[in-house]
N, CA, C, O and the ligand as a Tripos MOL2 file, in Angstrom:
@<TRIPOS>MOLECULE
protein
  273   271    69     0     0
PROTEIN
NO_CHARGES

@<TRIPOS>ATOM
      1 N         -41.0530   30.4770  -33.2990 N.3       1 MET1
      2 CA        -40.8430   29.6720  -32.0910 C.3       1 MET1
      3 C         -39.5010   28.9570  -32.2030 C.2       1 MET1
      4 O         -39.1000   28.5500  -33.2930 O.2       1 MET1
      5 N         -38.8100   28.8070  -31.0810 N.am      2 SER2
      6 CA        -37.5430   28.1380  -31.1260 C.3       2 SER2
      7 C         -37.4690   27.0470  -30.1170 C.2       2 SER2
      8 O         -38.1690   27.0630  -29.1050 O.2       2 SER2
      9 N         -36.6010   26.0780  -30.3990 N.am      3 VAL3
     10 CA        -36.4930   24.9490  -29.5440 C.3       3 VAL3
     11 C         -35.0370   24.7500  -29.1860 C.2       3 VAL3
     12 O         -34.1560   25.3470  -29.8050 O.2       3 VAL3
     13 N         -34.7790   23.9280  -28.2080 N.am      4 LYS4
     14 CA        -33.4010   23.6230  -27.8370 C.3       4 LYS4
     15 C         -33.0990   22.1610  -28.0860 C.2       4 LYS4
     16 O         -33.8880   21.2760  -27.7570 O.2       4 LYS4
     17 N         -31.9230   21.9240  -28.6830 N.am      5 THR5
     18 CA        -31.5070   20.5640  -28.9240 C.3       5 THR5
     19 C         -30.1540   20.4120  -28.3290 C.2       5 THR5
     20 O         -29.3100   21.2970  -28.4650 O.2       5 THR5
     21 N         -29.9230   19.3080  -27.6690 N.am      6 VAL6
     22 CA        -28.6180   18.9900  -27.1430 C.3       6 VAL6
     23 C         -28.0360   17.7890  -27.9280 C.2       6 VAL6
     24 O         -28.6280   16.7110  -27.9760 O.2       6 VAL6
     25 N         -26.8790   18.0130  -28.5270 N.am      7 LEU7
     26 CA        -26.2660   16.9880  -29.2960 C.3       7 LEU7
     27 C         -25.0120   16.4280  -28.5310 C.2       7 LEU7
     28 O         -24.2420   17.2080  -27.9710 O.2       7 LEU7
     29 N         -24.8180   15.1150  -28.5130 N.am      8 ASP8
     30 CA        -23.6060   14.5650  -28.0240 C.3       8 ASP8
     31 C         -22.5640   14.5780  -29.1850 C.2       8 ASP8
     32 O         -22.7570   13.9750  -30.2410 O.2       8 ASP8
     33 N         -21.5110   15.2680  -28.9280 N.am      9 VAL9
     34 CA        -20.4830   15.3960  -29.9850 C.3       9 VAL9
     35 C         -19.2850   14.6090  -29.6230 C.2       9 VAL9
     36 O         -18.7210   14.7810  -28.5430 O.2       9 VAL9
     37 N         -18.8730   13.7240  -30.5280 N.am     10 GLU10
     38 CA        -17.7010   12.9040  -30.2560 C.3      10 GLU10
     39 C         -16.4790   13.4140  -31.0390 C.2      10 GLU10
     40 O         -16.6230   13.8610  -32.1770 O.2      10 GLU10
     41 N         -15.3280   13.3540  -30.4670 N.am     11 GLY11
     42 CA        -14.1060   13.6750  -31.1540 C.3      11 GLY11
     43 C         -13.5260   15.0140  -30.8720 C.2      11 GLY11
     44 O         -12.5210   15.3950  -31.4720 O.2      11 GLY11
     45 N         -14.1320   15.7460  -29.9730 N.am     12 MET12
     46 CA        -13.5950   17.0560  -29.6530 C.3      12 MET12
     47 C         -12.4850   16.9430  -28.6090 C.2      12 MET12
     48 O         -12.6980   16.3080  -27.5760 O.2      12 MET12
     49 N         -11.3190   17.5280  -28.8340 N.am     13 SER13
     50 CA        -10.2150   17.3610  -27.9080 C.3      13 SER13
     51 C          -9.5640   18.6240  -27.4910 C.2      13 SER13
     52 O          -8.6900   18.5840  -26.6250 O.2      13 SER13
     53 N          -9.9300   19.7720  -28.0530 N.am     14 CYS14
     54 CA         -9.3200   21.0240  -27.6690 C.3      14 CYS14
     55 C         -10.2290   22.1890  -28.0060 C.2      14 CYS14
     56 O         -11.2770   21.9920  -28.6210 O.2      14 CYS14
     57 N          -9.8390   23.4350  -27.6060 N.am     15 PRO15
     58 CA        -10.7070   24.5350  -27.8790 C.3      15 PRO15
     59 C         -10.9010   24.8340  -29.3960 C.2      15 PRO15
     60 O         -11.8750   25.4780  -29.7860 O.2      15 PRO15
     61 N          -9.9660   24.3590  -30.2270 N.am     16 HIS16
     62 CA        -10.1480   24.5360  -31.6690 C.3      16 HIS16
     63 C         -11.3170   23.6770  -32.1570 C.2      16 HIS16
     64 O         -12.0860   24.1110  -33.0150 O.2      16 HIS16
     65 N         -11.4490   22.5170  -31.6410 N.am     17 CYS17
     66 CA        -12.5580   21.6490  -31.9680 C.3      17 CYS17
     67 C         -13.8920   22.3200  -31.5900 C.2      17 CYS17
     68 O         -14.8540   22.3290  -32.3580 O.2      17 CYS17
     69 N         -13.9000   22.8770  -30.3780 N.am     18 VAL18
     70 CA        -15.0810   23.5960  -29.8890 C.3      18 VAL18
     71 C         -15.4340   24.7050  -30.8220 C.2      18 VAL18
     72 O         -16.6030   24.9040  -31.1530 O.2      18 VAL18
     73 N         -14.4130   25.4470  -31.2610 N.am     19 ALA19
     74 CA        -14.6430   26.5950  -32.1670 C.3      19 ALA19
     75 C         -15.1980   26.0910  -33.5350 C.2      19 ALA19
     76 O         -16.0850   26.7070  -34.1270 O.2      19 ALA19
     77 N         -14.6450   24.9560  -34.0060 N.am     20 ALA20
     78 CA        -15.0420   24.4660  -35.2500 C.3      20 ALA20
     79 C         -16.5080   24.0370  -35.2340 C.2      20 ALA20
     80 O         -17.2610   24.3210  -36.1650 O.2      20 ALA20
     81 N         -16.8990   23.3480  -34.1580 N.am     21 VAL21
     82 CA        -18.2910   22.8900  -34.0140 C.3      21 VAL21
     83 C         -19.2220   24.0850  -33.8180 C.2      21 VAL21
     84 O         -20.3110   24.1270  -34.3910 O.2      21 VAL21
     85 N         -18.8120   25.0200  -33.0380 N.am     22 THR22
     86 CA        -19.6130   26.2530  -32.7750 C.3      22 THR22
     87 C         -19.8480   26.9780  -34.0700 C.2      22 THR22
     88 O         -20.9800   27.3610  -34.3650 O.2      22 THR22
     89 N         -18.7660   27.1850  -34.8830 N.am     23 ASP23
     90 CA        -18.8680   27.8870  -36.1510 C.3      23 ASP23
     91 C         -19.8020   27.1480  -37.1030 C.2      23 ASP23
     92 O         -20.6900   27.7450  -37.7130 O.2      23 ASP23
     93 N         -19.5910   25.8640  -37.2180 N.am     24 ALA24
     94 CA        -20.4210   25.0400  -38.1750 C.3      24 ALA24
     95 C         -21.8910   25.1750  -37.8660 C.2      24 ALA24
     96 O         -22.7250   25.3470  -38.7550 O.2      24 ALA24
     97 N         -22.2030   25.0890  -36.5180 N.am     25 LEU25
     98 CA        -23.6180   25.2240  -36.1150 C.3      25 LEU25
     99 C         -24.1590   26.6130  -36.2550 C.2      25 LEU25
    100 O         -25.2910   26.8200  -36.6920 O.2      25 LEU25
    101 N         -23.3330   27.5720  -35.8780 N.am     26 SER26
    102 CA        -23.7890   28.9580  -35.9430 C.3      26 SER26
    103 C         -24.0690   29.4150  -37.3620 C.2      26 SER26
    104 O         -24.9090   30.2840  -37.5960 O.2      26 SER26
    105 N         -23.3560   28.8190  -38.3040 N.am     27 ALA27
    106 CA        -23.4770   29.2270  -39.7050 C.3      27 ALA27
    107 C         -24.8280   28.8380  -40.3320 C.2      27 ALA27
    108 O         -25.2310   29.3740  -41.3640 O.2      27 ALA27
    109 N         -25.5050   27.8970  -39.6780 N.am     28 LEU28
    110 CA        -26.7290   27.4000  -40.2350 C.3      28 LEU28
    111 C         -27.8560   28.4240  -40.0920 C.2      28 LEU28
    112 O         -28.0250   29.0190  -39.0280 O.2      28 LEU28
    113 N         -28.6380   28.6330  -41.1810 N.am     29 PRO29
    114 CA        -29.7910   29.5220  -41.1100 C.3      29 PRO29
    115 C         -30.7840   29.0000  -40.1070 C.2      29 PRO29
    116 O         -31.0980   27.8100  -40.1270 O.2      29 PRO29
    117 N         -31.3020   29.8560  -39.2130 N.am     30 GLY30
    118 CA        -32.2680   29.3900  -38.2780 C.3      30 GLY30
    119 C         -31.7490   29.0760  -36.9220 C.2      30 GLY30
    120 O         -32.5090   28.8830  -35.9740 O.2      30 GLY30
    121 N         -30.3440   29.0190  -36.8210 N.am     31 VAL31
    122 CA        -29.7400   28.7050  -35.5370 C.3      31 VAL31
    123 C         -29.5140   30.0130  -34.8420 C.2      31 VAL31
    124 O         -28.9340   30.9470  -35.3950 O.2      31 VAL31
    125 N         -29.9910   30.0650  -33.6000 N.am     32 GLU32
    126 CA        -29.9770   31.3520  -32.8350 C.3      32 GLU32
    127 C         -28.8210   31.4460  -31.8130 C.2      32 GLU32
    128 O         -28.2130   32.4950  -31.6050 O.2      32 GLU32
    129 N         -28.5670   30.2990  -31.2040 N.am     33 LYS33
    130 CA        -27.5410   30.2730  -30.1670 C.3      33 LYS33
    131 C         -26.8670   28.9010  -30.1000 C.2      33 LYS33
    132 O         -27.5040   27.8570  -30.2380 O.2      33 LYS33
    133 N         -25.5680   28.9500  -29.8850 N.am     34 VAL34
    134 CA        -24.8290   27.7000  -29.8250 C.3      34 VAL34
    135 C         -23.9120   27.7030  -28.5990 C.2      34 VAL34
    136 O         -23.1700   28.6630  -28.3890 O.2      34 VAL34
    137 N         -23.9510   26.6680  -27.8090 N.am     35 LYS35
    138 CA        -23.0030   26.5900  -26.6830 C.3      35 LYS35
    139 C         -22.4510   25.1760  -26.6660 C.2      35 LYS35
    140 O         -23.1650   24.1940  -26.4640 O.2      35 LYS35
    141 N         -21.1230   25.1200  -26.8910 N.am     36 VAL36
    142 CA        -20.4360   23.8330  -26.9530 C.3      36 VAL36
    143 C         -19.5740   23.6280  -25.7300 C.2      36 VAL36
    144 O         -18.7770   24.4940  -25.3690 O.2      36 VAL36
    145 N         -19.7360   22.4400  -25.0690 N.am     37 SER37
    146 CA        -18.8990   22.1680  -23.9320 C.3      37 SER37
    147 C         -17.9260   21.0290  -24.2500 C.2      37 SER37
    148 O         -18.3220   19.9300  -24.6390 O.2      37 SER37
    149 N         -16.6730   21.3290  -24.0730 N.am     38 LEU38
    150 CA        -15.6410   20.3620  -24.3440 C.3      38 LEU38
    151 C         -15.6340   19.2380  -23.2640 C.2      38 LEU38
    152 O         -15.4780   18.0590  -23.5830 O.2      38 LEU38
    153 N         -15.8000   19.6200  -22.0390 N.am     39 GLU39
    154 CA        -15.8190   18.6010  -20.9080 C.3      39 GLU39
    155 C         -16.9790   17.5880  -21.0980 C.2      39 GLU39
    156 O         -16.8010   16.3730  -21.0090 O.2      39 GLU39
    157 N         -18.1630   18.1550  -21.3630 N.am     40 LYS40
    158 CA        -19.3210   17.3090  -21.4640 C.3      40 LYS40
    159 C         -19.4060   16.6450  -22.8260 C.2      40 LYS40
    160 O         -20.1440   15.6730  -22.9860 O.2      40 LYS40
    161 N         -18.6730   17.1430  -23.8100 N.am     41 GLY41
    162 CA        -18.7970   16.6230  -25.1530 C.3      41 GLY41
    163 C         -20.1650   16.8350  -25.7360 C.2      41 GLY41
    164 O         -20.7490   15.9570  -26.3720 O.2      41 GLY41
    165 N         -20.6500   18.0180  -25.5010 N.am     42 GLU42
    166 CA        -21.9890   18.2300  -26.0550 C.3      42 GLU42
    167 C         -22.1460   19.6690  -26.6260 C.2      42 GLU42
    168 O         -21.4080   20.5960  -26.2950 O.2      42 GLU42
    169 N         -23.1550   19.7720  -27.4990 N.am     43 ALA43
    170 CA        -23.4680   21.0850  -28.0720 C.3      43 ALA43
    171 C         -24.9170   21.3960  -27.7830 C.2      43 ALA43
    172 O         -25.8080   20.6090  -28.1020 O.2      43 ALA43
    173 N         -25.1520   22.5530  -27.1760 N.am     44 LYS44
    174 CA        -26.5520   22.9310  -26.9520 C.3      44 LYS44
    175 C         -26.8700   23.9610  -28.0190 C.2      44 LYS44
    176 O         -26.1490   24.9440  -28.1900 O.2      44 LYS44
    177 N         -27.9420   23.7270  -28.7210 N.am     45 VAL45
    178 CA        -28.2820   24.5910  -29.8250 C.3      45 VAL45
    179 C         -29.6960   25.0940  -29.6490 C.2      45 VAL45
    180 O         -30.6210   24.3180  -29.4080 O.2      45 VAL45
    181 N         -29.8570   26.4070  -29.7710 N.am     46 LYS46
    182 CA        -31.1560   27.0240  -29.7660 C.3      46 LYS46
    183 C         -31.4900   27.3740  -31.1930 C.2      46 LYS46
    184 O         -30.7540   28.1260  -31.8330 O.2      46 LYS46
    185 N         -32.5710   26.8500  -31.7020 N.am     47 HIS47
    186 CA        -32.8230   27.0950  -33.1490 C.3      47 HIS47
    187 C         -34.3040   27.1630  -33.4650 C.2      47 HIS47
    188 O         -35.1380   26.7880  -32.6410 O.2      47 HIS47
    189 N         -34.6210   27.6220  -34.6130 N.am     48 GLY48
    190 CA        -36.0210   27.6830  -35.0270 C.3      48 GLY48
    191 C         -36.5180   26.3050  -35.2740 C.2      48 GLY48
    192 O         -35.7440   25.3890  -35.5500 O.2      48 GLY48
    193 N         -37.8690   26.1440  -35.1710 N.am     49 VAL49
    194 CA        -38.4340   24.8010  -35.3540 C.3      49 VAL49
    195 C         -38.2120   24.2530  -36.7580 C.2      49 VAL49
    196 O         -38.2620   23.0420  -36.9730 O.2      49 VAL49
    197 N         -37.9670   25.1470  -37.7100 N.am     50 GLU50
    198 CA        -37.7570   24.6770  -39.0920 C.3      50 GLU50
    199 C         -36.4200   23.9580  -39.2520 C.2      50 GLU50
    200 O         -36.2190   23.2370  -40.2290 O.2      50 GLU50
    201 N         -35.5160   24.1460  -38.3130 N.am     51 VAL51
    202 CA        -34.2090   23.4470  -38.4110 C.3      51 VAL51
    203 C         -34.3030   22.0640  -37.8270 C.2      51 VAL51
    204 O         -34.6470   21.8970  -36.6560 O.2      51 VAL51
    205 N         -33.9970   21.0620  -38.6430 N.am     52 SER52
    206 CA        -34.1400   19.7070  -38.1520 C.3      52 SER52
    207 C         -32.8730   19.2440  -37.4010 C.2      52 SER52
    208 O         -31.7810   19.7620  -37.6370 O.2      52 SER52
    209 N         -33.0280   18.3190  -36.5470 N.am     53 VAL53
    210 CA        -31.8970   17.7680  -35.7940 C.3      53 VAL53
    211 C         -30.9240   17.1420  -36.7730 C.2      53 VAL53
    212 O         -29.7100   17.1810  -36.5740 O.2      53 VAL53
    213 N         -31.4600   16.5770  -37.8110 N.am     54 GLU54
    214 CA        -30.6240   15.9360  -38.8610 C.3      54 GLU54
    215 C         -29.6550   17.0140  -39.4720 C.2      54 GLU54
    216 O         -28.4670   16.7600  -39.6700 O.2      54 GLU54
    217 N         -30.2050   18.1840  -39.7480 N.am     55 THR55
    218 CA        -29.4410   19.3180  -40.2620 C.3      55 THR55
    219 C         -28.2810   19.6450  -39.3520 C.2      55 THR55
    220 O         -27.1520   19.8300  -39.8050 O.2      55 THR55
    221 N         -28.5640   19.7120  -38.0790 N.am     56 LEU56
    222 CA        -27.5920   20.0470  -37.0960 C.3      56 LEU56
    223 C         -26.4630   18.9750  -37.0530 C.2      56 LEU56
    224 O         -25.2740   19.2900  -37.0000 O.2      56 LEU56
    225 N         -26.8970   17.7180  -37.0800 N.am     57 LYS57
    226 CA        -25.9580   16.6340  -37.0440 C.3      57 LYS57
    227 C         -25.0360   16.6430  -38.2620 C.2      57 LYS57
    228 O         -23.8320   16.4040  -38.1640 O.2      57 LYS57
    229 N         -25.6480   16.9270  -39.4140 N.am     58 ASN58
    230 CA        -24.8980   16.9790  -40.6650 C.3      58 ASN58
    231 C         -23.8040   18.0770  -40.6080 C.2      58 ASN58
    232 O         -22.6750   17.8880  -41.0590 O.2      58 ASN58
    233 N         -24.1940   19.2080  -40.0420 N.am     59 ALA59
    234 CA        -23.1760   20.3060  -39.9020 C.3      59 ALA59
    235 C         -22.0190   19.9640  -39.0470 C.2      59 ALA59
    236 O         -20.8750   20.3220  -39.3270 O.2      59 ALA59
    237 N         -22.3460   19.2170  -37.9270 N.am     60 VAL60
    238 CA        -21.2660   18.7720  -37.0670 C.3      60 VAL60
    239 C         -20.3750   17.7370  -37.8000 C.2      60 VAL60
    240 O         -19.1500   17.7440  -37.6800 O.2      60 VAL60
    241 N         -21.0410   16.8610  -38.5540 N.am     61 ALA61
    242 CA        -20.2810   15.8340  -39.3010 C.3      61 ALA61
    243 C         -19.3430   16.5110  -40.3260 C.2      61 ALA61
    244 O         -18.1980   16.0960  -40.5050 O.2      61 ALA61
    245 N         -19.8510   17.5410  -40.9770 N.am     62 GLU62
    246 CA        -19.0770   18.2390  -42.0290 C.3      62 GLU62
    247 C         -17.8880   18.8970  -41.4010 C.2      62 GLU62
    248 O         -16.8530   19.0470  -42.0510 O.2      62 GLU62
    249 N         -18.0000   19.2970  -40.1470 N.am     63 ALA63
    250 CA        -16.8670   19.9030  -39.4210 C.3      63 ALA63
    251 C         -15.8320   18.8800  -38.9930 C.2      63 ALA63
    252 O         -14.7370   19.2090  -38.5360 O.2      63 ALA63
    253 N         -16.2340   17.6010  -39.1630 N.am     64 GLY64
    254 CA        -15.2350   16.5120  -38.8430 C.3      64 GLY64
    255 C         -15.4800   15.7990  -37.5350 C.2      64 GLY64
    256 O         -14.5960   15.1150  -37.0190 O.2      64 GLY64
    257 N         -16.7060   15.9580  -36.9790 N.am     65 PHE65
    258 CA        -16.9920   15.2570  -35.7010 C.3      65 PHE65
    259 C         -18.2580   14.4640  -35.8880 C.2      65 PHE65
    260 O         -18.9670   14.5980  -36.8850 O.2      65 PHE65
    261 N         -18.5220   13.6390  -34.9090 N.am     66 SER66
    262 CA        -19.8100   12.8900  -35.0230 C.3      66 SER66
    263 C         -20.7050   13.2930  -33.9030 C.2      66 SER66
    264 O         -20.2970   13.4760  -32.7560 O.2      66 SER66
    265 N         -21.9950   13.4300  -34.2990 N.am     67 ALA67
    266 CA        -22.9850   13.9000  -33.3500 C.3      67 ALA67
    267 C         -24.1340   12.8810  -33.2100 C.2      67 ALA67
    268 O         -24.5100   12.2410  -34.1910 O.2      67 ALA67
    269 N         -24.6620   12.7370  -32.0590 N.am     68 ARG68
    270 CA        -25.7980   11.8470  -31.8110 C.3      68 ARG68
    271 C         -26.9510   12.5910  -31.2230 C.2      68 ARG68
    272 O         -27.9940   11.9970  -30.9500 O.2      68 ARG68
    273 CU         -9.1330   20.3380  -31.4590 Cu       69 CU69
@<TRIPOS>BOND
     1     1     2 1
     2     2     3 1
     3     3     4 2
     4     3     5 am
     5     5     6 1
     6     6     7 1
     7     7     8 2
     8     7     9 am
     9     9    10 1
    10    10    11 1
    11    11    12 2
    12    11    13 am
    13    13    14 1
    14    14    15 1
    15    15    16 2
    16    15    17 am
    17    17    18 1
    18    18    19 1
    19    19    20 2
    20    19    21 am
    21    21    22 1
    22    22    23 1
    23    23    24 2
    24    23    25 am
    25    25    26 1
    26    26    27 1
    27    27    28 2
    28    27    29 am
    29    29    30 1
    30    30    31 1
    31    31    32 2
    32    31    33 am
    33    33    34 1
    34    34    35 1
    35    35    36 2
    36    35    37 am
    37    37    38 1
    38    38    39 1
    39    39    40 2
    40    39    41 am
    41    41    42 1
    42    42    43 1
    43    43    44 2
    44    43    45 am
    45    45    46 1
    46    46    47 1
    47    47    48 2
    48    47    49 am
    49    49    50 1
    50    50    51 1
    51    51    52 2
    52    51    53 am
    53    53    54 1
    54    54    55 1
    55    55    56 2
    56    55    57 am
    57    57    58 1
    58    58    59 1
    59    59    60 2
    60    59    61 am
    61    61    62 1
    62    62    63 1
    63    63    64 2
    64    63    65 am
    65    65    66 1
    66    66    67 1
    67    67    68 2
    68    67    69 am
    69    69    70 1
    70    70    71 1
    71    71    72 2
    72    71    73 am
    73    73    74 1
    74    74    75 1
    75    75    76 2
    76    75    77 am
    77    77    78 1
    78    78    79 1
    79    79    80 2
    80    79    81 am
    81    81    82 1
    82    82    83 1
    83    83    84 2
    84    83    85 am
    85    85    86 1
    86    86    87 1
    87    87    88 2
    88    87    89 am
    89    89    90 1
    90    90    91 1
    91    91    92 2
    92    91    93 am
    93    93    94 1
    94    94    95 1
    95    95    96 2
    96    95    97 am
    97    97    98 1
    98    98    99 1
    99    99   100 2
   100    99   101 am
   101   101   102 1
   102   102   103 1
   103   103   104 2
   104   103   105 am
   105   105   106 1
   106   106   107 1
   107   107   108 2
   108   107   109 am
   109   109   110 1
   110   110   111 1
   111   111   112 2
   112   111   113 am
   113   113   114 1
   114   114   115 1
   115   115   116 2
   116   115   117 am
   117   117   118 1
   118   118   119 1
   119   119   120 2
   120   119   121 am
   121   121   122 1
   122   122   123 1
   123   123   124 2
   124   123   125 am
   125   125   126 1
   126   126   127 1
   127   127   128 2
   128   127   129 am
   129   129   130 1
   130   130   131 1
   131   131   132 2
   132   131   133 am
   133   133   134 1
   134   134   135 1
   135   135   136 2
   136   135   137 am
   137   137   138 1
   138   138   139 1
   139   139   140 2
   140   139   141 am
   141   141   142 1
   142   142   143 1
   143   143   144 2
   144   143   145 am
   145   145   146 1
   146   146   147 1
   147   147   148 2
   148   147   149 am
   149   149   150 1
   150   150   151 1
   151   151   152 2
   152   151   153 am
   153   153   154 1
   154   154   155 1
   155   155   156 2
   156   155   157 am
   157   157   158 1
   158   158   159 1
   159   159   160 2
   160   159   161 am
   161   161   162 1
   162   162   163 1
   163   163   164 2
   164   163   165 am
   165   165   166 1
   166   166   167 1
   167   167   168 2
   168   167   169 am
   169   169   170 1
   170   170   171 1
   171   171   172 2
   172   171   173 am
   173   173   174 1
   174   174   175 1
   175   175   176 2
   176   175   177 am
   177   177   178 1
   178   178   179 1
   179   179   180 2
   180   179   181 am
   181   181   182 1
   182   182   183 1
   183   183   184 2
   184   183   185 am
   185   185   186 1
   186   186   187 1
   187   187   188 2
   188   187   189 am
   189   189   190 1
   190   190   191 1
   191   191   192 2
   192   191   193 am
   193   193   194 1
   194   194   195 1
   195   195   196 2
   196   195   197 am
   197   197   198 1
   198   198   199 1
   199   199   200 2
   200   199   201 am
   201   201   202 1
   202   202   203 1
   203   203   204 2
   204   203   205 am
   205   205   206 1
   206   206   207 1
   207   207   208 2
   208   207   209 am
   209   209   210 1
   210   210   211 1
   211   211   212 2
   212   211   213 am
   213   213   214 1
   214   214   215 1
   215   215   216 2
   216   215   217 am
   217   217   218 1
   218   218   219 1
   219   219   220 2
   220   219   221 am
   221   221   222 1
   222   222   223 1
   223   223   224 2
   224   223   225 am
   225   225   226 1
   226   226   227 1
   227   227   228 2
   228   227   229 am
   229   229   230 1
   230   230   231 1
   231   231   232 2
   232   231   233 am
   233   233   234 1
   234   234   235 1
   235   235   236 2
   236   235   237 am
   237   237   238 1
   238   238   239 1
   239   239   240 2
   240   239   241 am
   241   241   242 1
   242   242   243 1
   243   243   244 2
   244   243   245 am
   245   245   246 1
   246   246   247 1
   247   247   248 2
   248   247   249 am
   249   249   250 1
   250   250   251 1
   251   251   252 2
   252   251   253 am
   253   253   254 1
   254   254   255 1
   255   255   256 2
   256   255   257 am
   257   257   258 1
   258   258   259 1
   259   259   260 2
   260   259   261 am
   261   261   262 1
   262   262   263 1
   263   263   264 2
   264   263   265 am
   265   265   266 1
   266   266   267 1
   267   267   268 2
   268   267   269 am
   269   269   270 1
   270   270   271 1
   271   271   272 2
@<TRIPOS>SUBSTRUCTURE
     1 MET1         2 RESIDUE 1 A MET
     2 SER2         6 RESIDUE 1 A SER
     3 VAL3        10 RESIDUE 1 A VAL
     4 LYS4        14 RESIDUE 1 A LYS
     5 THR5        18 RESIDUE 1 A THR
     6 VAL6        22 RESIDUE 1 A VAL
     7 LEU7        26 RESIDUE 1 A LEU
     8 ASP8        30 RESIDUE 1 A ASP
     9 VAL9        34 RESIDUE 1 A VAL
    10 GLU10       38 RESIDUE 1 A GLU
    11 GLY11       42 RESIDUE 1 A GLY
    12 MET12       46 RESIDUE 1 A MET
    13 SER13       50 RESIDUE 1 A SER
    14 CYS14       54 RESIDUE 1 A CYS
    15 PRO15       58 RESIDUE 1 A PRO
    16 HIS16       62 RESIDUE 1 A HIS
    17 CYS17       66 RESIDUE 1 A CYS
    18 VAL18       70 RESIDUE 1 A VAL
    19 ALA19       74 RESIDUE 1 A ALA
    20 ALA20       78 RESIDUE 1 A ALA
    21 VAL21       82 RESIDUE 1 A VAL
    22 THR22       86 RESIDUE 1 A THR
    23 ASP23       90 RESIDUE 1 A ASP
    24 ALA24       94 RESIDUE 1 A ALA
    25 LEU25       98 RESIDUE 1 A LEU
    26 SER26      102 RESIDUE 1 A SER
    27 ALA27      106 RESIDUE 1 A ALA
    28 LEU28      110 RESIDUE 1 A LEU
    29 PRO29      114 RESIDUE 1 A PRO
    30 GLY30      118 RESIDUE 1 A GLY
    31 VAL31      122 RESIDUE 1 A VAL
    32 GLU32      126 RESIDUE 1 A GLU
    33 LYS33      130 RESIDUE 1 A LYS
    34 VAL34      134 RESIDUE 1 A VAL
    35 LYS35      138 RESIDUE 1 A LYS
    36 VAL36      142 RESIDUE 1 A VAL
    37 SER37      146 RESIDUE 1 A SER
    38 LEU38      150 RESIDUE 1 A LEU
    39 GLU39      154 RESIDUE 1 A GLU
    40 LYS40      158 RESIDUE 1 A LYS
    41 GLY41      162 RESIDUE 1 A GLY
    42 GLU42      166 RESIDUE 1 A GLU
    43 ALA43      170 RESIDUE 1 A ALA
    44 LYS44      174 RESIDUE 1 A LYS
    45 VAL45      178 RESIDUE 1 A VAL
    46 LYS46      182 RESIDUE 1 A LYS
    47 HIS47      186 RESIDUE 1 A HIS
    48 GLY48      190 RESIDUE 1 A GLY
    49 VAL49      194 RESIDUE 1 A VAL
    50 GLU50      198 RESIDUE 1 A GLU
    51 VAL51      202 RESIDUE 1 A VAL
    52 SER52      206 RESIDUE 1 A SER
    53 VAL53      210 RESIDUE 1 A VAL
    54 GLU54      214 RESIDUE 1 A GLU
    55 THR55      218 RESIDUE 1 A THR
    56 LEU56      222 RESIDUE 1 A LEU
    57 LYS57      226 RESIDUE 1 A LYS
    58 ASN58      230 RESIDUE 1 A ASN
    59 ALA59      234 RESIDUE 1 A ALA
    60 VAL60      238 RESIDUE 1 A VAL
    61 ALA61      242 RESIDUE 1 A ALA
    62 GLU62      246 RESIDUE 1 A GLU
    63 ALA63      250 RESIDUE 1 A ALA
    64 GLY64      254 RESIDUE 1 A GLY
    65 PHE65      258 RESIDUE 1 A PHE
    66 SER66      262 RESIDUE 1 A SER
    67 ALA67      266 RESIDUE 1 A ALA
    68 ARG68      270 RESIDUE 1 A ARG
    69 CU69       273 GROUP 0 **** ****
């Protein structure tokens, strides 16, 4: 089973930031789909139930951005 989580991502200012966040989230095991919007400042993630929101936030943080 998979769920969708929407993260508010702060600090993205260009397509490179979007790519960095997308890559960081996509690299996580259990993540199926990632869609990052620069205008909205958010990342929509489709992932398995075993992936915690905390894990997603940490991945975004490691890429250099902050997620809520
Ligand atoms: Cu950038």
